[in-house]
N, C-alpha and C positions, 0 to 999 in steps of 0.2 A: 336574291342571287348572292352567293358567297364569292368574295374576291379571293385571289390567290393568297393574300396575306391572312385572311380569315381561315382558309384551309390549312395554312402552314402553322397556325397558332399552337396546336398540341405538340407538333414536332419541335418547334422552337422552345416551348416550355419544357419539354423533355431534355433538350440540350442545356437549357439554363439550369435545370435541376442537377444534371450530371456535373457541370462545371462548378456550381456552388458546392455541391456535395464533396467533390474532389478537393477543392480548396479548403473547405472546412475540415475535412479529415486530415489533410496535410498540416494544417494549423495545429490540430491536436497532436499529431505524430511528432511535430517539432517540439512541442511542449513536453511530451512524455519521454521521448527517446533522444532528443537533441538533434533530430534529423533536419535537413533543409536549413541549416544555420541557426536553429533554435537552441535554447539553453535547456538541458535536461533538468527536470524538477525532481526533488526527492519525493518518493512515493508517500502519499497521504498528506502532503502539505496543503493546508486550506488557504484559499479556495482554488489556487492555481492548478494543482494536480487533478482535482476533481473536475475542473473546467476542461482540462486536457482530455480526460476520459470521455466526458460528454461530447466534446468536439470530435474526437476520433470515432466514437460509436455512432453518434447521430449523423456525422458527415458520411460515414460509410453506408448507413441505411438510406440516406437521401440519395447518395450516388447511385446505388443499385435500384432504388425505387421500392424499397420494402418498408411498409409502415411510414411512408413519406410524411404524411400530415402530422403524425404524432412525433416523429423524430425531429421534424422541422420546428414544431412548437416548442419542444424541449430545448433545442439549440438556440432558437430565437430568444427564449427566456434567459438562457445562460448568457447570451451576448448582451441583453439588456442589463442583467445583473453586473456583468463585467464592466460595462460602460459606467453605470452609476456608482459602482463600488471602487473601481480602479481609476477611471479617467476623470469623472465629473468634478472631483474636488480640486483638480489642477487648474482648470479654466472652464468657461462656459461652453465654448464651441468645440466640436470634435477636431477641427483642424488645429486648434490651439493646444488641446490636451492629449493628442496622440490616439484618440479613440475612433478614428475613421473606420478601421477594420471591424471593430465591434458594432458600430452603427450599420455599416453595409451588410454584415452578416445577419444582424438582427432583422433588418427590413427585408432582405432577400429571402430569408427563411420564412418570415411571416407571410410573404407573398405566396410561397409554396403551400403554407397551411390552408390558405383560402382558395387557391387555384388547383391544387392537387399536383400529381407528379408529371402530367403530360404523357407522351408516348414512351415506349421502350422502358417501362417500369416492371420490375420483377413481380409486383402485385398483380399486374394485368396477366402475366404469364401463368402465375399460380391460380388466379381466378378462372382462367379459361380451362384449366385441367380439373376443376372441381366437378364431380358428377352433379347432374341437374337435381337429383334427389336431395343433395346436401345443401343446396343453395337456399337462401331465404326467399320465400315467395314474394313477388312484387305486391306492393300495397294496392288494394282495390280502390278505385276512385270513390271519394266520399259521396254519399247520397245527397241530393239536393234537399235540404231541410228548410225550405222557404216556409215561413209562417204566414198563413193567410189570415186576414182580419175576420173576425167572427161576426 
């Protein structure tokens, strides 16, 4: 029997995805456009400007639930790179080197890679409107190939 908490899991995961995606997109927008108190970067500056583009695009895709696993994987990798490239050389722990946001985003996005988008994702809406003839057929169960002794 499923408990209320178990039944709520996909909905809470969907809310988690929306919040993480929104924060990640805002982080990128702050870097690219100077919004939300961020410092605007010059276009093409390595690696900060490119990280801002990844954050804005991946964050927006995660927010709406379109290609969530791929976008989250890309964003998680970008945050791992940011931590080790920008923060790690200052000190060992994230609390000491200012890398808490990078670590949190990296692990939160990695969680979405493995658990998927939850509910209220644009992928689910688009998938439900695809004609049945265009969908991939479900895999047939594997035959039992037990080898009997001769």
